[in-house]
C-alpha positions in Angstrom: 0.1 0.0 -0.1 2.6 2.3 0.9 4.4 2.2 -2.1 1.2 3.2 -4.4 0.3 6.0 -2.3 -0.5 7.3 1.5 3.2 9.4 1.9 4.1 12.7 0.4 8.0 11.9 0.4 8.5 8.3 -0.1 12.3 8.8 -0.7 12.1 8.2 3.4 9.9 5.0 3.6 11.6 2.2 3.1 14.0 -0.1 2.6 16.9 2.6 4.2 18.7 -0.1 6.6 19.1 1.1 10.1 18.6 4.1 12.0 19.1 5.0 15.5 18.3 7.8 17.8 19.0 9.8 21.1 16.5 11.1 24.1 16.2 12.6 27.6 13.8 12.2 29.7 13.1 12.2 34.2 12.1 10.3 36.7 10.9 11.2 40.0 9.7 8.9 42.7 9.0 9.1 46.6 9.0 6.3 48.8 7.3 6.0 52.5 7.6 3.5 55.5 5.4 4.4 58.0 7.0 1.1 60.2 9.1 -1.8 59.5 6.0 -4.0 58.2 4.6 -1.6 55.8 6.5 0.6 53.0 5.2 2.7 49.9 6.1 3.8 46.9 5.5 6.0 43.6 7.2 6.9 40.7 6.6 9.0 37.7 9.2 8.2 34.1 8.2 11.4 32.0 7.6 10.7 28.3 11.5 9.9 26.6 12.0 12.8 24.4 13.6 10.8 20.9 15.3 12.4 17.7 13.6 11.8 14.9 14.1 8.2 12.9 15.8 10.3 9.9 16.0 7.6 7.3 12.4 6.5 8.2 10.8 9.9 8.4 8.1 9.3 5.2 7.0 6.1 7.5 6.6 7.2 11.3 4.6 10.1 12.3 5.4 13.4 13.2 8.7 13.1 10.3 9.7 10.0 12.2 9.2 10.6 16.0 9.1 7.7 17.3 9.0 8.9 21.5 9.6 6.4 25.0 6.2 6.3 26.4 5.4 8.1 30.5 4.3 5.6 32.9 3.3 6.0 36.7 3.6 3.4 38.9 2.1 2.8 42.5 3.7 -0.2 44.9 3.2 -0.9 48.1 5.2 -3.4 50.3 4.2 -5.3 53.6 6.6 -7.4 55.7 4.8 -9.8 57.4 8.2 -11.3 59.4 11.7 -10.8 59.0 12.3 -13.1 56.1 9.5 -12.2 53.7 8.5 -9.4 51.7 5.0 -9.1 49.7 4.3 -6.8 47.6 1.0 -5.0 44.7 1.6 -2.6 42.4 -0.4 -0.7 39.3 1.6 0.6 36.4 -0.4 3.0 33.7 1.6 3.0 30.8 0.2 6.2 28.7 1.1 5.2 25.0 -2.1 7.1 23.4 0.4 10.3 24.4 3.0 9.4 21.7 1.4 10.3 18.2 3.8 8.0 16.0 2.5 4.5 18.3 -1.2 5.4 19.1 -2.7 7.5 15.8 -5.0 5.2 14.5 -3.8 3.3 10.9 -7.8 4.8 9.5 -6.1 8.5 9.9 -4.5 7.7 6.4 -7.6 7.1 4.6 -7.6 12.0 4.5 -4.0 11.7 2.9 -4.8 12.9 -0.8 -2.3 10.5 -1.8 -4.3 7.9 -0.5 -6.4 7.0 -3.7 -9.8 7.7 -0.8 -10.4 11.5 -1.7 -8.5 12.6 1.2 -7.7 16.5 1.9 -5.1 16.1 4.7 -1.7 16.4 3.8 -1.0 15.6 8.1 -3.0 13.0 7.8 -0.1 10.7 5.3 2.6 8.8 6.6 5.3 11.1 8.2 2.8 13.8 8.9 1.6 15.0 12.6 -1.6 12.9 12.0 0.1 10.0 10.2 -1.0 6.6 10.8 0.7 5.0 13.8 -0.1 1.8 15.8 -3.0 2.8 17.2 -2.3 1.3 20.7 -4.2 2.8 23.5 -3.0 2.9 27.5 -2.4 0.0 29.6 -2.6 -1.0 33.2 -0.3 -3.1 34.4 -1.4 -5.1 37.6 1.6 -6.2 39.7 2.2 -9.0 42.7 5.6 -10.6 43.6 7.3 -11.9 47.0 10.9 -11.6 48.1 12.2 -14.7 50.7 15.3 -13.9 52.5 16.7 -17.7 53.8 19.7 -16.9 56.4 21.9 -14.9 55.2 23.2 -16.4 51.6 19.6 -16.8 50.1 17.0 -14.4 48.7 14.1 -16.3 46.3 11.6 -14.1 44.1 8.5 -14.6 42.6 6.3 -12.3 41.1 3.1 -12.6 38.5 1.5 -9.3 36.5 -1.8 -8.7 34.4 -2.7 -6.3 31.6 -5.0 -6.3 28.6 -3.0 -5.9 25.9 -2.8 -1.9 23.9 -3.6 -3.2 20.2 -7.1 -3.1 19.2 -8.6 -5.3 17.2 -12.1 -7.1 15.7 -14.1 -7.4 12.7 -14.9 -3.4 13.0 -12.7 -2.0 10.0 -13.2 1.7 11.7 -12.0 0.2 14.7 -9.1 -2.3 14.4 -5.4 -2.1 14.0 -4.4 -4.9 13.2 -2.1 -4.4 9.7 0.2 -1.8 11.4 1.2 -3.6 14.1 3.0 -6.6 11.8 5.6 -4.2 13.0 5.6 -4.6 16.8 3.2 -7.4 17.6 3.6 -6.4 21.3 0.0 -8.9 22.4 1.8 -10.1 25.8 -0.6 -9.8 28.9 0.4 -11.8 31.3 4.2 -12.6 33.0 5.3 -15.3 35.6 8.5 -14.9 37.5 10.6 -16.8 39.5 14.4 -16.2 41.1 17.3 -16.2 43.1 20.3 -14.2 44.4 23.0 -16.5 46.3 25.9 -13.7 47.9 28.8 -16.0 48.3 31.2 -15.3 50.7 33.4 -13.7 49.2 30.6 -10.9 48.7 29.8 -11.5 45.2 26.6 -12.7 44.3 25.4 -15.1 41.7 21.5 -13.9 40.3 19.0 -16.4 38.0 15.7 -15.5 37.2 13.2 -16.9 34.7 10.6 -15.5 32.9 7.0 -16.9 31.3 4.4 -15.0 29.2 1.5 -17.0 28.2 0.4 -17.4 24.3 -2.3 -14.2 23.5 -3.9 -14.3 20.1 -5.0 -11.1 18.3 -7.4 -11.3 15.4 -8.8 -8.7 13.2 -9.5 -7.2 9.8 -6.5 -6.2 7.5 -7.4 -2.3 7.0 -6.8 -2.2 3.6 -9.2 -5.3 2.6 -11.5 -6.3 5.4 -11.9 -9.9 3.8 -9.0 -10.7 4.6 -8.5 -11.1 8.9 -4.7 -10.8 10.5 -3.9 -13.0 13.6 -0.8 -12.5 16.0 0.0 -14.7 18.4 2.8 -15.4 21.0 4.2 -16.9 24.2 7.2 -15.6 25.6 10.3 -17.1 27.4 13.2 -16.2 29.2 16.3 -16.9 31.3 19.1 -14.8 32.6 21.9 -15.3 34.8 24.3 -13.0 36.0 27.6 -12.6 38.4 28.0 -9.4 40.5 31.5 -9.0 42.1 31.5 -6.7 45.3 34.4 -5.6 47.7 
């Protein structure tokens, strides 16, 4: 579709190899422990303002802009015994604050070169209202536990859940399936286990394992409603690290 229309200057649309950008943002947080058993924390990370992907300024909205969304975190910790800590938290991710992430793909139909009778140049790929991934804000809920066994071992478990941000379904005016072939971020649940082993030398051995169960999202193809697009994914992650201390 992009090769036949939907953009004003297609020279920076595709087949330009890799590109990179850098940015700046900030975080602020507060932590409060009224006593030895309870702790509360809140933190906010601003949107990270990234430089544009110049080689793809005719693909992503705002001439190649692709900022990192802001997020807000609130958590609580409870220590029923000296060695056990239970935690719960909520995170809000503000995908809708970044145009290249949240603009719906349907915006492209207003572009004059898309062949749909549109007259708005800013709705073309790369414009301020250019088509994006259509991601919605996401709320993630998490729980966890850490158990310190003696002085040398700490064991951890955790889980999180949230609705994935990509609208699917059979309504071509709402489905965001086609553009998200580039970034099918459909995961909703994560389960983790891990441990830290402190060695006599002051060094540490860390291990963690994460499993995200399979999620399937289906919806109509935005440029041909007779076709259906399905994303399906599960994830496994194993991390091992060794830390040196004094």
